[in-house]
mmCIF file of the C-alpha atoms, coordinates in Angstrom:
data_MODEL
# 
_entry.id   MODEL 
# 
loop_
_atom_site.group_PDB 
_atom_site.id 
_atom_site.type_symbol 
_atom_site.label_atom_id 
_atom_site.label_alt_id 
_atom_site.label_comp_id 
_atom_site.label_asym_id 
_atom_site.label_entity_id 
_atom_site.label_seq_id 
_atom_site.pdbx_PDB_ins_code 
_atom_site.Cartn_x 
_atom_site.Cartn_y 
_atom_site.Cartn_z 
_atom_site.occupancy 
_atom_site.B_iso_or_equiv 
_atom_site.pdbx_formal_charge 
_atom_site.auth_seq_id 
_atom_site.auth_comp_id 
_atom_site.auth_asym_id 
_atom_site.auth_atom_id 
_atom_site.pdbx_PDB_model_num 
ATOM 1  C CA . MET A 1 1  ? -26.012 36.160 10.700 1.00 0.00 ? 1  MET A CA 1 
ATOM 2  C CA . MET A 1 2  ? -24.447 36.475 14.136 1.00 0.00 ? 2  MET A CA 1 
ATOM 3  C CA . SER A 1 3  ? -26.601 38.040 16.842 1.00 0.00 ? 3  SER A CA 1 
ATOM 4  C CA . LEU A 1 4  ? -25.431 40.924 19.007 1.00 0.00 ? 4  LEU A CA 1 
ATOM 5  C CA . TRP A 1 5  ? -25.195 38.516 21.943 1.00 0.00 ? 5  TRP A CA 1 
ATOM 6  C CA . ASP A 1 6  ? -23.086 36.005 20.003 1.00 0.00 ? 6  ASP A CA 1 
ATOM 7  C CA . ALA A 1 7  ? -20.794 38.743 18.694 1.00 0.00 ? 7  ALA A CA 1 
ATOM 8  C CA . LEU A 1 8  ? -20.286 40.162 22.167 1.00 0.00 ? 8  LEU A CA 1 
ATOM 9  C CA . ARG A 1 9  ? -19.532 36.756 23.638 1.00 0.00 ? 9  ARG A CA 1 
ATOM 10 C CA . MET A 1 10 ? -17.048 35.989 20.865 1.00 0.00 ? 10 MET A CA 1 
ATOM 11 C CA . ASN A 1 11 ? -15.265 39.356 20.888 1.00 0.00 ? 11 ASN A CA 1 
ATOM 12 C CA . MET A 1 12 ? -15.154 39.922 24.637 1.00 0.00 ? 12 MET A CA 1 
ATOM 13 C CA . MET A 1 13 ? -14.897 36.319 25.759 1.00 0.00 ? 13 MET A CA 1 
ATOM 14 C CA . ILE A 1 14 ? -17.483 37.107 28.445 1.00 0.00 ? 14 ILE A CA 1 
ATOM 15 C CA . SER A 1 15 ? -19.500 34.347 30.038 1.00 0.00 ? 15 SER A CA 1 
ATOM 16 C CA . TYR A 1 16 ? -23.182 34.564 30.718 1.00 0.00 ? 16 TYR A CA 1 
ATOM 17 C CA . GLN A 1 17 ? -22.377 33.735 34.336 1.00 0.00 ? 17 GLN A CA 1 
ATOM 18 C CA . GLU A 1 18 ? -20.394 36.967 34.582 1.00 0.00 ? 18 GLU A CA 1 
ATOM 19 C CA . LEU A 1 19 ? -23.215 39.024 33.080 1.00 0.00 ? 19 LEU A CA 1 
ATOM 20 C CA . VAL A 1 20 ? -25.788 37.381 35.350 1.00 0.00 ? 20 VAL A CA 1 
ATOM 21 C CA . ARG A 1 21 ? -23.614 37.889 38.406 1.00 0.00 ? 21 ARG A CA 1 
ATOM 22 C CA . THR A 1 22 ? -23.127 41.556 37.580 1.00 0.00 ? 22 THR A CA 1 
ATOM 23 C CA . PHE A 1 23 ? -25.949 42.971 35.455 1.00 0.00 ? 23 PHE A CA 1 
ATOM 24 C CA . LEU A 1 24 ? -28.719 40.786 34.076 1.00 0.00 ? 24 LEU A CA 1 
ATOM 25 C CA . SER A 1 25 ? -31.161 38.096 35.163 1.00 0.00 ? 25 SER A CA 1 
ATOM 26 C CA . TYR A 1 26 ? -30.335 34.438 34.617 1.00 0.00 ? 26 TYR A CA 1 
ATOM 27 C CA . GLU A 1 27 ? -33.576 33.767 32.730 1.00 0.00 ? 27 GLU A CA 1 
ATOM 28 C CA . LEU A 1 28 ? -33.001 36.670 30.344 1.00 0.00 ? 28 LEU A CA 1 
ATOM 29 C CA . VAL A 1 29 ? -29.483 35.601 29.420 1.00 0.00 ? 29 VAL A CA 1 
ATOM 30 C CA . LYS A 1 30 ? -30.561 31.956 29.191 1.00 0.00 ? 30 LYS A CA 1 
ATOM 31 C CA . SER A 1 31 ? -33.244 32.957 26.663 1.00 0.00 ? 31 SER A CA 1 
ATOM 32 C CA . TRP A 1 32 ? -30.545 34.605 24.518 1.00 0.00 ? 32 TRP A CA 1 
ATOM 33 C CA . GLU A 1 33 ? -28.321 31.538 24.806 1.00 0.00 ? 33 GLU A CA 1 
ATOM 34 C CA . THR A 1 34 ? -31.135 29.281 23.581 1.00 0.00 ? 34 THR A CA 1 
ATOM 35 C CA . LYS A 1 35 ? -32.127 31.759 20.840 1.00 0.00 ? 35 LYS A CA 1 
ATOM 36 C CA . ARG A 1 36 ? -35.684 32.094 22.215 1.00 0.00 ? 36 ARG A CA 1 
ATOM 37 C CA . ARG A 1 37 ? -35.257 35.851 22.566 1.00 0.00 ? 37 ARG A CA 1 
ATOM 38 C CA . HIS A 1 38 ? -32.942 38.601 21.411 1.00 0.00 ? 38 HIS A CA 1 
ATOM 39 C CA . PRO A 1 39 ? -31.625 41.536 23.455 1.00 0.00 ? 39 PRO A CA 1 
ATOM 40 C CA . THR A 1 40 ? -33.975 44.534 23.417 1.00 0.00 ? 40 THR A CA 1 
ATOM 41 C CA . GLY A 1 41 ? -34.414 47.781 25.291 1.00 0.00 ? 41 GLY A CA 1 
ATOM 42 C CA . ALA A 1 42 ? -32.014 48.570 28.118 1.00 0.00 ? 42 ALA A CA 1 
ATOM 43 C CA . ALA A 1 43 ? -30.330 45.153 27.897 1.00 0.00 ? 43 ALA A CA 1 
ATOM 44 C CA . ARG A 1 44 ? -29.515 45.737 24.222 1.00 0.00 ? 44 ARG A CA 1 
ATOM 45 C CA . LYS A 1 45 ? -28.125 49.184 25.024 1.00 0.00 ? 45 LYS A CA 1 
ATOM 46 C CA . LEU A 1 46 ? -25.946 47.682 27.756 1.00 0.00 ? 46 LEU A CA 1 
ATOM 47 C CA . LEU A 1 47 ? -24.579 45.067 25.349 1.00 0.00 ? 47 LEU A CA 1 
ATOM 48 C CA . LEU A 1 48 ? -23.864 47.718 22.712 1.00 0.00 ? 48 LEU A CA 1 
ATOM 49 C CA . LEU A 1 49 ? -22.072 49.806 25.335 1.00 0.00 ? 49 LEU A CA 1 
ATOM 50 C CA . LEU A 1 50 ? -19.980 46.801 26.380 1.00 0.00 ? 50 LEU A CA 1 
ATOM 51 C CA . GLN A 1 51 ? -19.243 45.953 22.757 1.00 0.00 ? 51 GLN A CA 1 
ATOM 52 C CA . GLY A 1 52 ? -18.000 49.482 22.066 1.00 0.00 ? 52 GLY A CA 1 
ATOM 53 C CA . ASN A 1 53 ? -15.913 49.698 25.234 1.00 0.00 ? 53 ASN A CA 1 
ATOM 54 C CA . PRO A 1 54 ? -15.143 46.287 26.777 1.00 0.00 ? 54 PRO A CA 1 
ATOM 55 C CA . LEU A 1 55 ? -13.242 47.831 29.698 1.00 0.00 ? 55 LEU A CA 1 
ATOM 56 C CA . ILE A 1 56 ? -16.408 49.515 30.934 1.00 0.00 ? 56 ILE A CA 1 
ATOM 57 C CA . ILE A 1 57 ? -17.497 46.211 32.463 1.00 0.00 ? 57 ILE A CA 1 
ATOM 58 C CA . ASN A 1 58 ? -14.881 46.717 35.180 1.00 0.00 ? 58 ASN A CA 1 
ATOM 59 C CA . LEU A 1 59 ? -16.239 50.186 35.973 1.00 0.00 ? 59 LEU A CA 1 
ATOM 60 C CA . LEU A 1 60 ? -19.824 48.970 36.099 1.00 0.00 ? 60 LEU A CA 1 
ATOM 61 C CA . LYS A 1 61 ? -18.962 46.176 38.528 1.00 0.00 ? 61 LYS A CA 1 
ATOM 62 C CA . VAL A 1 62 ? -18.058 48.680 41.243 1.00 0.00 ? 62 VAL A CA 1 
ATOM 63 C CA . VAL A 1 63 ? -21.137 50.889 40.819 1.00 0.00 ? 63 VAL A CA 1 
# 
């Protein structure tokens, strides 16, 4: 089964570098990449928001 993180990366073609640069910590995203952790809490909500509306990433970059 594909994780939320994997699905988002596949559907949006977003790199973890872009998420780290804009929203999240490097260590957090790295832990998702290596499957040590899964998105929870506010990070999970952010990913769900991005998955539902990929263009919102551009709005959030300027906030």
